[in-house]
TORLUM-887844 format. One record per residue (C-alpha): y negated, x, z; residue number from 1; residue in three letters. Coordinates in steps of 0.5 Angstrom, whole numbers. Each point is the difference from the previous one (the first is absolute). Layout:
<atoms>
<atom><yy>Y</yy><xx>X</xx><zz>Z</zz><k>NUM</k><r>ala</r></atom>
...
</atoms>
This chain:
<atoms>
<atom><yy>34</yy><xx>15</xx><zz>5</zz><k>1</k><r>met</r></atom>
<atom><yy>0</yy><xx>3</xx><zz>-7</zz><k>2</k><r>asp</r></atom>
<atom><yy>-5</yy><xx>5</xx><zz>-1</zz><k>3</k><r>phe</r></atom>
<atom><yy>0</yy><xx>0</xx><zz>-7</zz><k>4</k><r>ser</r></atom>
<atom><yy>-6</yy><xx>-5</xx><zz>1</zz><k>5</k><r>ile</r></atom>
<atom><yy>-6</yy><xx>2</xx><zz>-4</zz><k>6</k><r>glu</r></atom>
<atom><yy>-7</yy><xx>-3</xx><zz>1</zz><k>7</k><r>cys</r></atom>
<atom><yy>-7</yy><xx>0</xx><zz>-4</zz><k>8</k><r>arg</r></atom>
<atom><yy>-5</yy><xx>5</xx><zz>2</zz><k>9</k><r>gly</r></atom>
<atom><yy>-4</yy><xx>-5</xx><zz>2</zz><k>10</k><r>val</r></atom>
<atom><yy>4</yy><xx>-1</xx><zz>7</zz><k>11</k><r>tyr</r></atom>
<atom><yy>-2</yy><xx>7</xx><zz>2</zz><k>12</k><r>tyr</r></atom>
<atom><yy>-7</yy><xx>-1</xx><zz>-2</zz><k>13</k><r>gln</r></atom>
<atom><yy>-1</yy><xx>-6</xx><zz>4</zz><k>14</k><r>ala</r></atom>
<atom><yy>2</yy><xx>4</xx><zz>6</zz><k>15</k><r>ile</r></atom>
<atom><yy>-5</yy><xx>6</xx><zz>-2</zz><k>16</k><r>lys</r></atom>
<atom><yy>-5</yy><xx>-5</xx><zz>-1</zz><k>17</k><r>ala</r></atom>
<atom><yy>1</yy><xx>-3</xx><zz>7</zz><k>18</k><r>val</r></atom>
<atom><yy>1</yy><xx>6</xx><zz>3</zz><k>19</k><r>phe</r></atom>
<atom><yy>-4</yy><xx>6</xx><zz>-3</zz><k>20</k><r>pro</r></atom>
<atom><yy>3</yy><xx>5</xx><zz>4</zz><k>21</k><r>his</r></atom>
<atom><yy>7</yy><xx>-2</xx><zz>0</zz><k>22</k><r>ile</r></atom>
<atom><yy>2</yy><xx>7</xx><zz>-1</zz><k>23</k><r>gly</r></atom>
<atom><yy>-2</yy><xx>1</xx><zz>7</zz><k>24</k><r>gly</r></atom>
<atom><yy>3</yy><xx>-6</xx><zz>3</zz><k>25</k><r>ile</r></atom>
<atom><yy>7</yy><xx>1</xx><zz>-2</zz><k>26</k><r>leu</r></atom>
<atom><yy>5</yy><xx>5</xx><zz>1</zz><k>27</k><r>pro</r></atom>
<atom><yy>-1</yy><xx>6</xx><zz>-5</zz><k>28</k><r>pro</r></atom>
<atom><yy>7</yy><xx>-2</xx><zz>-3</zz><k>29</k><r>glu</r></atom>
<atom><yy>-4</yy><xx>-7</xx><zz>-2</zz><k>30</k><r>leu</r></atom>
<atom><yy>-7</yy><xx>2</xx><zz>0</zz><k>31</k><r>gly</r></atom>
<atom><yy>2</yy><xx>5</xx><zz>-6</zz><k>32</k><r>arg</r></atom>
<atom><yy>1</yy><xx>-6</xx><zz>-5</zz><k>33</k><r>tyr</r></atom>
<atom><yy>-7</yy><xx>-2</xx><zz>1</zz><k>34</k><r>phe</r></atom>
<atom><yy>-3</yy><xx>7</xx><zz>-2</zz><k>35</k><r>glu</r></atom>
<atom><yy>0</yy><xx>0</xx><zz>-8</zz><k>36</k><r>asp</r></atom>
<atom><yy>-3</yy><xx>-5</xx><zz>-4</zz><k>37</k><r>glu</r></atom>
<atom><yy>4</yy><xx>-7</xx><zz>-1</zz><k>38</k><r>ile</r></atom>
<atom><yy>1</yy><xx>-4</xx><zz>-6</zz><k>39</k><r>asp</r></atom>
<atom><yy>-1</yy><xx>-7</xx><zz>1</zz><k>40</k><r>pro</r></atom>
<atom><yy>5</yy><xx>-2</xx><zz>-6</zz><k>41</k><r>glu</r></atom>
<atom><yy>5</yy><xx>6</xx><zz>1</zz><k>42</k><r>ala</r></atom>
<atom><yy>7</yy><xx>-1</xx><zz>4</zz><k>43</k><r>trp</r></atom>
<atom><yy>1</yy><xx>3</xx><zz>7</zz><k>44</k><r>tyr</r></atom>
<atom><yy>6</yy><xx>1</xx><zz>4</zz><k>45</k><r>asp</r></atom>
<atom><yy>-1</yy><xx>-6</xx><zz>5</zz><k>46</k><r>ala</r></atom>
<atom><yy>3</yy><xx>4</xx><zz>6</zz><k>47</k><r>arg</r></atom>
<atom><yy>-6</yy><xx>4</xx><zz>2</zz><k>48</k><r>pro</r></atom>
<atom><yy>-5</yy><xx>-6</xx><zz>-1</zz><k>49</k><r>tyr</r></atom>
<atom><yy>5</yy><xx>-4</xx><zz>5</zz><k>50</k><r>leu</r></atom>
<atom><yy>1</yy><xx>5</xx><zz>5</zz><k>51</k><r>glu</r></atom>
<atom><yy>-8</yy><xx>1</xx><zz>0</zz><k>52</k><r>ser</r></atom>
<atom><yy>0</yy><xx>-8</xx><zz>1</zz><k>53</k><r>ile</r></atom>
<atom><yy>5</yy><xx>0</xx><zz>6</zz><k>54</k><r>gln</r></atom>
<atom><yy>-4</yy><xx>6</xx><zz>3</zz><k>55</k><r>tyr</r></atom>
<atom><yy>-7</yy><xx>-4</xx><zz>0</zz><k>56</k><r>leu</r></atom>
<atom><yy>4</yy><xx>-6</xx><zz>3</zz><k>57</k><r>ile</r></atom>
<atom><yy>3</yy><xx>4</xx><zz>5</zz><k>58</k><r>asp</r></atom>
<atom><yy>-6</yy><xx>4</xx><zz>2</zz><k>59</k><r>tyr</r></atom>
<atom><yy>-6</yy><xx>-3</xx><zz>-2</zz><k>60</k><r>ile</r></atom>
<atom><yy>1</yy><xx>-8</xx><zz>0</zz><k>61</k><r>ser</r></atom>
<atom><yy>4</yy><xx>-5</xx><zz>-3</zz><k>62</k><r>pro</r></atom>
<atom><yy>-6</yy><xx>-4</xx><zz>-2</zz><k>63</k><r>glu</r></atom>
<atom><yy>-3</yy><xx>6</xx><zz>-4</zz><k>64</k><r>val</r></atom>
<atom><yy>5</yy><xx>-3</xx><zz>-5</zz><k>65</k><r>met</r></atom>
<atom><yy>-4</yy><xx>-6</xx><zz>-2</zz><k>66</k><r>val</r></atom>
<atom><yy>-6</yy><xx>4</xx><zz>-1</zz><k>67</k><r>leu</r></atom>
<atom><yy>5</yy><xx>4</xx><zz>-5</zz><k>68</k><r>leu</r></atom>
<atom><yy>3</yy><xx>-6</xx><zz>-4</zz><k>69</k><r>gly</r></atom>
<atom><yy>-7</yy><xx>-3</xx><zz>-1</zz><k>70</k><r>ser</r></atom>
<atom><yy>-3</yy><xx>7</xx><zz>-2</zz><k>71</k><r>tyr</r></atom>
<atom><yy>6</yy><xx>1</xx><zz>-5</zz><k>72</k><r>leu</r></atom>
<atom><yy>-2</yy><xx>-7</xx><zz>-3</zz><k>73</k><r>ile</r></atom>
<atom><yy>-8</yy><xx>2</xx><zz>0</zz><k>74</k><r>glu</r></atom>
<atom><yy>2</yy><xx>6</xx><zz>-4</zz><k>75</k><r>ile</r></atom>
<atom><yy>5</yy><xx>-3</xx><zz>-5</zz><k>76</k><r>ser</r></atom>
<atom><yy>-4</yy><xx>-6</xx><zz>-1</zz><k>77</k><r>lys</r></atom>
<atom><yy>-2</yy><xx>2</xx><zz>-7</zz><k>78</k><r>asp</r></atom>
<atom><yy>7</yy><xx>-1</xx><zz>-2</zz><k>79</k><r>asn</r></atom>
<atom><yy>-1</yy><xx>-8</xx><zz>2</zz><k>80</k><r>phe</r></atom>
<atom><yy>-3</yy><xx>0</xx><zz>-7</zz><k>81</k><r>lys</r></atom>
<atom><yy>5</yy><xx>4</xx><zz>-4</zz><k>82</k><r>glu</r></atom>
<atom><yy>5</yy><xx>-5</xx><zz>4</zz><k>83</k><r>phe</r></atom>
<atom><yy>-4</yy><xx>-6</xx><zz>-2</zz><k>84</k><r>gly</r></atom>
<atom><yy>-1</yy><xx>-2</xx><zz>7</zz><k>85</k><r>val</r></atom>
<atom><yy>-6</yy><xx>-5</xx><zz>1</zz><k>86</k><r>asp</r></atom>
<atom><yy>2</yy><xx>-5</xx><zz>5</zz><k>87</k><r>ser</r></atom>
<atom><yy>5</yy><xx>0</xx><zz>6</zz><k>88</k><r>ser</r></atom>
<atom><yy>5</yy><xx>-3</xx><zz>-4</zz><k>89</k><r>arg</r></atom>
<atom><yy>1</yy><xx>5</xx><zz>-5</zz><k>90</k><r>lys</r></atom>
<atom><yy>-1</yy><xx>5</xx><zz>6</zz><k>91</k><r>leu</r></atom>
<atom><yy>6</yy><xx>-3</xx><zz>4</zz><k>92</k><r>ala</r></atom>
<atom><yy>4</yy><xx>0</xx><zz>-7</zz><k>93</k><r>glu</r></atom>
<atom><yy>-1</yy><xx>7</xx><zz>-2</zz><k>94</k><r>ile</r></atom>
<atom><yy>1</yy><xx>4</xx><zz>7</zz><k>95</k><r>leu</r></atom>
<atom><yy>7</yy><xx>0</xx><zz>-2</zz><k>96</k><r>pro</r></atom>
<atom><yy>-1</yy><xx>4</xx><zz>-6</zz><k>97</k><r>glu</r></atom>
<atom><yy>-6</yy><xx>4</xx><zz>3</zz><k>98</k><r>met</r></atom>
<atom><yy>5</yy><xx>3</xx><zz>5</zz><k>99</k><r>tyr</r></atom>
<atom><yy>5</yy><xx>2</xx><zz>-5</zz><k>100</k><r>arg</r></atom>
<atom><yy>-5</yy><xx>3</xx><zz>-4</zz><k>101</k><r>asn</r></atom>
<atom><yy>-2</yy><xx>4</xx><zz>5</zz><k>102</k><r>asn</r></atom>
<atom><yy>6</yy><xx>2</xx><zz>4</zz><k>103</k><r>val</r></atom>
<atom><yy>7</yy><xx>1</xx><zz>-3</zz><k>104</k><r>arg</r></atom>
<atom><yy>7</yy><xx>2</xx><zz>2</zz><k>105</k><r>gly</r></atom>
<atom><yy>6</yy><xx>-3</xx><zz>2</zz><k>106</k><r>arg</r></atom>
<atom><yy>-1</yy><xx>-2</xx><zz>7</zz><k>107</k><r>glu</r></atom>
<atom><yy>-8</yy><xx>-1</xx><zz>-1</zz><k>108</k><r>ala</r></atom>
<atom><yy>1</yy><xx>-8</xx><zz>2</zz><k>109</k><r>gly</r></atom>
<atom><yy>-4</yy><xx>-5</xx><zz>-3</zz><k>110</k><r>glu</r></atom>
<atom><yy>-5</yy><xx>-6</xx><zz>1</zz><k>111</k><r>trp</r></atom>
<atom><yy>1</yy><xx>-7</xx><zz>-2</zz><k>112</k><r>val</r></atom>
<atom><yy>-4</yy><xx>-6</xx><zz>0</zz><k>113</k><r>leu</r></atom>
<atom><yy>3</yy><xx>-6</xx><zz>3</zz><k>114</k><r>glu</r></atom>
<atom><yy>-5</yy><xx>-5</xx><zz>0</zz><k>115</k><r>glu</r></atom>
<atom><yy>-7</yy><xx>-1</xx><zz>-3</zz><k>116</k><r>tyr</r></atom>
<atom><yy>-5</yy><xx>-5</xx><zz>1</zz><k>117</k><r>arg</r></atom>
<atom><yy>-8</yy><xx>1</xx><zz>0</zz><k>118</k><r>pro</r></atom>
<atom><yy>-2</yy><xx>3</xx><zz>7</zz><k>119</k><r>gly</r></atom>
<atom><yy>7</yy><xx>1</xx><zz>2</zz><k>120</k><r>arg</r></atom>
<atom><yy>6</yy><xx>5</xx><zz>-2</zz><k>121</k><r>ala</r></atom>
<atom><yy>6</yy><xx>2</xx><zz>3</zz><k>122</k><r>ile</r></atom>
<atom><yy>3</yy><xx>7</xx><zz>-2</zz><k>123</k><r>leu</r></atom>
<atom><yy>6</yy><xx>4</xx><zz>1</zz><k>124</k><r>arg</r></atom>
<atom><yy>0</yy><xx>8</xx><zz>0</zz><k>125</k><r>glu</r></atom>
<atom><yy>5</yy><xx>5</xx><zz>1</zz><k>126</k><r>thr</r></atom>
<atom><yy>-4</yy><xx>6</xx><zz>-2</zz><k>127</k><r>ala</r></atom>
<atom><yy>1</yy><xx>7</xx><zz>2</zz><k>128</k><r>val</r></atom>
<atom><yy>-6</yy><xx>-1</xx><zz>5</zz><k>129</k><r>ile</r></atom>
<atom><yy>3</yy><xx>-4</xx><zz>5</zz><k>130</k><r>ala</r></atom>
<atom><yy>-6</yy><xx>-1</xx><zz>4</zz><k>131</k><r>asn</r></atom>
<atom><yy>-3</yy><xx>-7</xx><zz>0</zz><k>132</k><r>val</r></atom>
<atom><yy>-7</yy><xx>2</xx><zz>2</zz><k>133</k><r>asn</r></atom>
<atom><yy>0</yy><xx>5</xx><zz>-7</zz><k>134</k><r>phe</r></atom>
<atom><yy>2</yy><xx>-7</xx><zz>-4</zz><k>135</k><r>val</r></atom>
<atom><yy>-5</yy><xx>-4</xx><zz>4</zz><k>136</k><r>lys</r></atom>
<atom><yy>-6</yy><xx>5</xx><zz>-2</zz><k>137</k><r>gly</r></atom>
<atom><yy>3</yy><xx>0</xx><zz>-7</zz><k>138</k><r>val</r></atom>
<atom><yy>0</yy><xx>-8</xx><zz>-1</zz><k>139</k><r>leu</r></atom>
<atom><yy>-7</yy><xx>-1</xx><zz>4</zz><k>140</k><r>lys</r></atom>
<atom><yy>-3</yy><xx>5</xx><zz>-4</zz><k>141</k><r>gly</r></atom>
<atom><yy>3</yy><xx>-3</xx><zz>-7</zz><k>142</k><r>gly</r></atom>
<atom><yy>-3</yy><xx>-7</xx><zz>2</zz><k>143</k><r>leu</r></atom>
<atom><yy>-7</yy><xx>3</xx><zz>2</zz><k>144</k><r>glu</r></atom>
<atom><yy>0</yy><xx>4</xx><zz>-6</zz><k>145</k><r>ala</r></atom>
<atom><yy>0</yy><xx>-7</xx><zz>-3</zz><k>146</k><r>leu</r></atom>
<atom><yy>-6</yy><xx>-3</xx><zz>4</zz><k>147</k><r>gly</r></atom>
<atom><yy>5</yy><xx>-4</xx><zz>4</zz><k>148</k><r>cys</r></atom>
<atom><yy>-2</yy><xx>-1</xx><zz>8</zz><k>149</k><r>tyr</r></atom>
<atom><yy>3</yy><xx>-3</xx><zz>6</zz><k>150</k><r>asn</r></atom>
<atom><yy>6</yy><xx>4</xx><zz>-1</zz><k>151</k><r>ile</r></atom>
<atom><yy>6</yy><xx>0</xx><zz>5</zz><k>152</k><r>arg</r></atom>
<atom><yy>6</yy><xx>4</xx><zz>-1</zz><k>153</k><r>val</r></atom>
<atom><yy>6</yy><xx>-2</xx><zz>5</zz><k>154</k><r>asn</r></atom>
<atom><yy>7</yy><xx>4</xx><zz>0</zz><k>155</k><r>val</r></atom>
<atom><yy>5</yy><xx>-5</xx><zz>0</zz><k>156</k><r>leu</r></atom>
<atom><yy>6</yy><xx>5</xx><zz>0</zz><k>157</k><r>asp</r></atom>
<atom><yy>0</yy><xx>7</xx><zz>1</zz><k>158</k><r>asp</r></atom>
<atom><yy>5</yy><xx>5</xx><zz>-1</zz><k>159</k><r>arg</r></atom>
<atom><yy>-2</yy><xx>4</xx><zz>6</zz><k>160</k><r>ala</r></atom>
<atom><yy>3</yy><xx>-6</xx><zz>4</zz><k>161</k><r>glu</r></atom>
<atom><yy>6</yy><xx>0</xx><zz>-4</zz><k>162</k><r>gly</r></atom>
<atom><yy>-2</yy><xx>-5</xx><zz>-6</zz><k>163</k><r>ala</r></atom>
<atom><yy>3</yy><xx>2</xx><zz>-7</zz><k>164</k><r>ala</r></atom>
<atom><yy>-7</yy><xx>0</xx><zz>-3</zz><k>165</k><r>ala</r></atom>
<atom><yy>-7</yy><xx>-1</xx><zz>2</zz><k>166</k><r>asn</r></atom>
<atom><yy>-3</yy><xx>-6</xx><zz>-1</zz><k>167</k><r>arg</r></atom>
<atom><yy>-7</yy><xx>-2</xx><zz>0</zz><k>168</k><r>tyr</r></atom>
<atom><yy>-4</yy><xx>-7</xx><zz>0</zz><k>169</k><r>leu</r></atom>
<atom><yy>-7</yy><xx>1</xx><zz>-3</zz><k>170</k><r>leu</r></atom>
<atom><yy>-5</yy><xx>-5</xx><zz>0</zz><k>171</k><r>glu</r></atom>
<atom><yy>-7</yy><xx>0</xx><zz>-2</zz><k>172</k><r>trp</r></atom>
<atom><yy>-6</yy><xx>-3</xx><zz>-3</zz><k>173</k><r>met</r></atom>
<atom><yy>-2</yy><xx>1</xx><zz>-8</zz><k>174</k><r>glu</r></atom>
<atom><yy>-7</yy><xx>2</xx><zz>-2</zz><k>175</k><r>pro</r></atom>
<atom><yy>-4</yy><xx>-6</xx><zz>-3</zz><k>176</k><r>glu</r></atom>
<atom><yy>1</yy><xx>-1</xx><zz>-7</zz><k>177</k><r>gly</r></atom>
<atom><yy>8</yy><xx>2</xx><zz>0</zz><k>178</k><r>arg</r></atom>
</atoms>
């Protein structure tokens, strides 16, 4: 993996918010990246972030990634207005651009909307975080932020099992009046 990859500070902020004492949880060489104030819009080297994520997966639980992905949306949902996200269709269409605006580098990967119809979408991603639980949290959190409910995110293909990309089937109910 090419570690010329950078991510916005909001990714680091999400870890700090979910784990307020992250510096004491991580080994010192990683914990030091969370000591200083983090600018959510600034670009940071993604390597310490990714190593911190892997540490949390290995030593806390892979399931914590759902919470982390969901919280990333929670603290970023003000950006929904900036991107004009006011519906599930717009969210599905704008996710690839939102990813490109927050993660950059030659090997950063991408998000692609393969299919959309009301209440159902298929997304493919090769993002730098290969963990499907993180993306499930992002997707579920994004739909919840729009008032959607009965949200199901099923993994169709998983890079951890040898697939070329992670693919997700999302199904949900729209809020009344949409």
